[in-house]
N, C-alpha and C positions, 0 to 999 in steps of 0.2 A: 380296203383303204390303199390310197396311193400314196407314194414316196414322200410326195410334197404334204400332204394332209399329216403323216407321221413326224415331220421335224417342226412343224408349228406348233407353239405352244397356244392352248386354248385358254382363253379368258371368258369368266362368265359374268363379271360385273366390270361396271365404269370405274370402280376403286381400283379393281386389279389391274386393269390398262394403266391407269394414272400412274400405281406403285411402280410397274414395269418401266414405264416412260421415264419417270423420275430415276430409278436405278440405271436406266441406261444412258441417261443425261450425266450422272456422276461419273459412270464409267467413261464415257466421252472425254470429259473434261480432265479426268485424271489422265489419261492417254495424251491429250493434248498437251498437259504441263511437261509430263515426260518426254515427248518428242520435242517440246521446245528447249529444254535443258540438254538434250542430246545434239539437238541443231548447234546450240551454242557453244558447246565443247568442240564440236567438229571445226566450226567456222570463225571461232573467234580467235584473235591473235594472242601467242601464248605470251605469258609474262616474261619481262626480259631479265635472263639470268644475272648478266652482267649490267650493273647499274651504270658504270662509268664509260661505257662506250660512247665515243664522240665527245667528251668532255675531258678538259683539262690538256696536258701537253703528253703526249707519248712519244717514245724514243724514235720509234720505228718511221713514224709520220713525218719527224722531224728530220730524220735521215733522207727520207724519200723525198721530201721537200727541198732539202739542201742539194741533193744530187741531180734534181730537175733544174734548179736554178743555175747550178755550175756548168750543166750541159749547154743551158741556153746562153750562157756566157760565153763559153767556148765556141759554140756555132756562130755567135755574132761576131766574135773577133776573128774567126776565119773567114766568114764572110767580107768582114770590112776589109782585110788583107788582098782578098782576091780581088775586089771590085775598087780598089783603090788606085790601082794601076791604071 
């Protein structure tokens, strides 16, 4: 016997082939659901750890905005004095 014939299962009836086919289909579907779950775990966005991010007033954002406005006002005042003459 050759190596290829030794690894193949032998079936004597159509019922045995049908049972093997059903078994393989069941295993394929099981593997498919497992692959789907793993894919979703890998590529789905993680749930937010902080629920307040971007909501409400935070002090650092308020300070940053205030500093930006003040910087813009000072620049505008300097440009006004420079080009006024």
